[in-house]
N, C-alpha and C positions, 0 to 999 in steps of 0.2 A: 318196400311196400309199394309196388307199382300199381296195385289195384285201387289205392286211395288217391283222390285228387291232391295235387301238390298245393301247398300254401306259400305264396310268394310274399315275403314281407315288404317288397318294394311297392306293392299295391296299396299298403296301408300308410305309406308316407304321405304327408301333406305337402303339396306344392304351394308356395306363397301365391295367393290370388291377387290380381291387380284390379279386380272389379270394385273393391271397396277402398282403393287408394285415394280417390278423389274426395270421398266423404270424410275420410280421416284427415286429409290435408285441410279441407274446408272447415271442419270442426275445430281443429287446432288453431287455424287462423282466426276464426270467430272468437274462440275462447281467449286467446292472447290479446286480440284487439279489445275485447271486453274488459280484461284486467287492466290494460293500458288506459282505457277510457275512465274506468272507475278510479284509478290512481290519479289521473290528471284532474278529474272532477273533484275528488276529495281534497287534493292539494289546492285547487282554486278556492274551495269553500273555506278551508283552514286559513289560507293566506288572506282572504277577504275579512275573516273574523278577527285576525290579529293585526290589523292596520293596513291592509292592502286596499286596492280600489273596491268600493262597495258594490259596483256592478259585476264583480267576479263571482259573487255568491250565487245568483240565479243561473248564471252560465255554468258554474261548477256543478250545481244540482242537476241541471239538464244533461251535462256531459256524463256525470256519474250514473244517472238513470239509463242513458243510452248504452253506457258500458255494461251495466247490469243486464240489460236485454241482450246485448251481443254475447256476453258470457253464458247466459242461459241458452241461447240458440246454439252456441258452440258445444256446450255439454250435451244438449239433446242430439245434435248431429253426430257427436262421437259415440253416444250410446246406441243410436239407431244403426250406425255403421258397424259397431261391434255385434249387434244382434243379427244384422244381415250376414256378416261373415260367419257367425256361429251357425246360422240356419243353413248356409251353403255347405259348411263342413259336415253338419249332421246329415243333410240329404245325401252327400257324397258317400259317407260311411254306411248309410242305410242301403244305398244302391250296391255298394261293395259287399255288404253282408248278404243281400239278396242273391247276388251272383254266386257267392261262395256256397250258400245253401242249395242253389240250383245244381251246382257242380257236385255237391255231396249227394243230393237226391239222384242225380244221373249215375254216379258211381254205385250207389246202393242198388239201383234198378238193374244195372249191368251185372252186379254180383248176384242178385237174386235170380236172374235169368241163367247165369252160368252154373248155379248150384253152390253148395258149400265146398269151396276148394281151398279154404284156409285151414291149415292143420291146427288141431286143438292146442299144440304146444305154443302156438303164436299167442293164444289168449291166456297163457299161464297155467293151463290145465293139461297135464299129460297123464293119461290113464295108466301108462306103463311105469310112471315114477312111483317111488315108495310114498305111502301116505304119511303126511307130517304128523308128528306127535302132538297130542292135545293135552292140555292141562286137565287134571282130574277134577279140579274144583270148578273151573269156569267153562270148560269145553272149547275154549279158544285155542288156536294154534300158538305154539310158543317155540322159540328156537332153543335147541338143546346145545349147550356149551359143555364139551367134555374137557376136563382138565387132566 
């Protein structure tokens, strides 16, 4: 089928993008630092409650709160980085589909200018072939199996 534009599957492969790498790395760092801060703060609060130094409790609460904020910022950064990456991939696919549609339109225009040069047999309809048998009840084509 030389008249139809070719479809290259390599065009649809996604290359790993490096534009969102820093946001993913920063998001993971913030999230892990937040978990570490929450764990350390909670440990200090529990230690102060069960016989440790009394001044560890307020410091522990402060550290746990800061860790919670870091965890929240890390998760938000990871989600926004994922959304950015998805947006870039969708935009790339839409551009590829647009290019593909343009090539199809160009091929259709060229074919319409040349006239109908495609033989009917190509479309599965050959006027010289015998008419297929139809079922008497439904009128649909059916295959005839001779035994």
